[in-house]
C-alpha positions, 0 to 999 in steps of 0.5 A: 711214819712208815714210807709208802711202798712204790711200785715203779713200773716201766709205765711210770705211773705216779705213786699216790703218796709222791714217791714216784715225782714227775717234777723237778727243782725249780726257781723260788716263785715257779714249780717246774714239773719237767724233770725227775729229782733222784736223791733224797736231797733233790726230793726235798729242795723239790717239794721246798720249792713246790711249797714255795711256789704255793705260798707265791701264788697269791702275790704280791698279797699274803694276807687279805683282811677285807672280802672286797681286797680279793684279786678278781678272778682273771688276776688270781688265774694269772698269778696262779699260772705263773707259779704253775705253768704246768697247769695249762698241760692238764687243759684237757679236763677244762675241755672234757668239761666244757662239751660233756658237763656243760650244765655246770657252767650252765647252772652256774653251781660248784659241787664239792661233795661228790664222792666216787666214781662218775659212770656217765656224762651230762652230755649221755643223760641228755641224750638219753633223756632227749630220746625219752622225750622227743626233745631237741638238743642243747648245743654245748654253746647255748648262752641259755639254760636248759629247760627244767625238765632237762636239768631235773629230770625224773626219769631213771636214767641208764639203769635202775636197781632191783634188790635180790633175796640172797645174801652175801656168802650165797652170791660169791661162792655160787652166783647167779644168772647175770643178765648182760647189762650186768655183765658188761658194766661188771667188766668195765668197772673192774678194768677201770678199778684195774682188779683182775677178775681171775683174783675177785668176785664182784657184786653190785650193792644198793650203796655204800653202807649196804657194802660194809654191812653185807661184809660185817654180817657175813665175817666170822667175828666169833672166830676172829673177833676184832674189828680195827678202822682207820678213819680220822671222821665219823664214817656212817658206813663204817659205824654201820659195819660196827654195829653188826660186829657188835652184834656178834661180840666183835671187839671195836677198836680204832686208829688214833689221830694226833691234835691238830696234824691228824696224823695217825699215831703209828706206835699205838696202831702198831702195837694194835695190829700185833708185833708179828708174833706168828703164834698169835696170828689166827684170831685177829679179824677185819682191818678197815683201811682207806688209803687217805681220809675223804675229810681231811685229805691225809694220806695213809701208807699201804704198808698198814695192809702189809703189816695187817696181813702179817699179823693175821688180819684179814684187809678191807681196803676202803676205795670209795675216797680215792680219786680217779684211777687212783688204784693204779698206783695199788698194784694188787700183785703187791698188795691183795685186800681180802675185800675191796669197797668202792662206789660209783654215781650216774652223773656229777653235778647232776645225778647222784644216784648209783650203786656200790661195789663190795670185791671180795678175793676169791681165795677168801671167800671161804670165810664168809658164813651166812648171818646168824640173824635176819637175813641181810639186805643190799645185794642188787641187780642192775635193771634196764630203766625201760624194762624195770616193770617186767621184774616188779613180780621178783623184786621190790623196786628201790631207787633210794640211793647213797649219795655223800652230797644227799639222801635224794630219791629219784621218782622212777618211770614205767614207760615203754620204749619198744624195741623197734624204736630203740634199735631205730634211734640207737645209731644216733645215740652216743652212749644208749645203755644196751636194749635187752630182750627178756625171753620167756619167763625164767629164761636169761637175759640176751644182748643186741651186741652193742656195748654200754658206754660209760663216758665217765670212767671214759674220760678219766681213763683217758686223762690218766693218773699223772695229769688227774693227780697234777691238776688235783695237787696245784688246786687243793694247795692253792685253795689251802694257801688262800683260806689261811690268808683270810684274816679278820681286820683289827683282831687283838690276837690276830684271829684267822678267819679259817682253820684247817684240820689235817695236812695243810700245804703238802705235796703229798695232801689228798684233794679234800679239805676240812675247815672251820670258820670262825668270827672276829671274837675267835669263836666257831660259826657252826658248820651247818651255818656255812653249809647252808649259806654256800648252798644259797650261793650255789656251791655245794659244801659237805658236814663232817665229824672228826673223830679219835683225837688224841690230844698230847699234854701241850693241847690239852687245853684245847681238848676242852673247847674243841671237843663236841658231843656227838650223840649219833655215836652209839657203838664206842661210848667212850669216843662219842666227842669230835669236831664238826667241820665243813668239808670240800672234795675236789674231783676230776672236773674241779677248775680253777674257778670253782675253788676261787668261788669258794674262797670268795665265799668264805672270805665274805665272813670277814663281814663281821654282820655277814650271817646276819645280813644273809638272814634278812636278806633272805627274809626280803625275797619272801621265802620262808625263814630258814633258821640259821 
């Protein structure tokens, strides 16, 4: 593997790949993150101690064959904190969750299916909802759930989106009239993403898929004919890009990943990128690269971007799967991708609607062309929710936003709040969106000089990269170890209940996980069944398909039994096989109880009759039968 470079700045920022470690060697059962290892030998010992601490965090048990034998939440957390005493130093995240996202506790819901960056806090959304509905505020200490109209508000909070009739090439080169709301949001996001306005232009898109399609429609694949992607899973947004590039004659290639650890095949990828031959640099194409897999948690070296650029490729960095503040490790002064895509949602665990962002490096903007076929849509304007109807004649309004958890439609509202009421109430609202005055027709939108507050981004900034990444590292590795400790009883071959794909217990792994559950006979339980049963238990998981898997000779027999037909893949006919998996992604607000509840839920499959019992229990509640 290529070593990840690291920008060791004076600020002491941690490298995404763990190059700059903020921890040191420890005893065999306790991990100490108080010192920084210097030599390679000490780094290896440091990571060995981390792995050992994870392995002993379920002490004295290392294997469980009955879901009733699992330790209680209190016992499990006690063992966990003994192995990782520094976890208590991340309790600021718990405080933010308790005060700003208390709906997660009140609804008793666990979310492992949100990908992207959270703009606002739940407390903010309640303040705006209460303002609109004249409802009283729910205190964070309330022991009873909020009224349904507050937990499931159909109001378009903070802003809505409106589609623009403009292509990417025109928007980037010439821009357009920008409202104060858009100006403030753009500045806040670029600051949060650590992206310079002098180097990049930013375009609001309807969602992640729209951003990929817009770029594909405007990229000159006829002159730069190749599209090379690095994804170990089926990504709908990337598939949209592939289909668009194929229409223009683009040659589609992908990195391959070794079974069963899902590591990228470095030699093959290097050959596809090129050998550095200066005479062949001009007609490469677009290299699409995520720094980590949002399904398996595998992480990839920054150096791939540098190698691609050295070989004449334009680089698109997919930052959608990066965690909060991960962009701080990138150092765009060292690696300046030509394009970058990320996504934002409104409120974690409550309102997944939002928008995507496409960043175009200004020095690369000239390569974009007007689409050669039907005009591409997907560029949007941000519109204050209370002013949405004023824009209805200019744009077709759509609130069909992309989420990785659900494809939901949020009912829009045409209520009109007077400016006088808004100004009167504003001082009492922690995060009321700036009220905009619209002048006479064709005039620009004016600001009342108050700033938009994105508390979700503020919370990530206040916690910082080191705390966020350290907390996620502890939690995801504990979860991996806990799932692997589950084993079917009386199994002739000692079948494990759970099989994890990609990295297992690793210091550098990402905060997401791909796994499947197997019955006592060793047969895989349909991931959709697992997802559905989890949902009934108030746990939201996702579903994914691993692909581009390379089986070595010694694993060739597994190829026949593991791969499944993926009929939805219409772009690469030869790569239409994959492995369906359950996925879980940890976020900024994930706590120990969340991962413990997932462990307890999965352990119930140790009961050979669990699925059938759930079917009958569901029917006994006089609910409609849902096939599982």
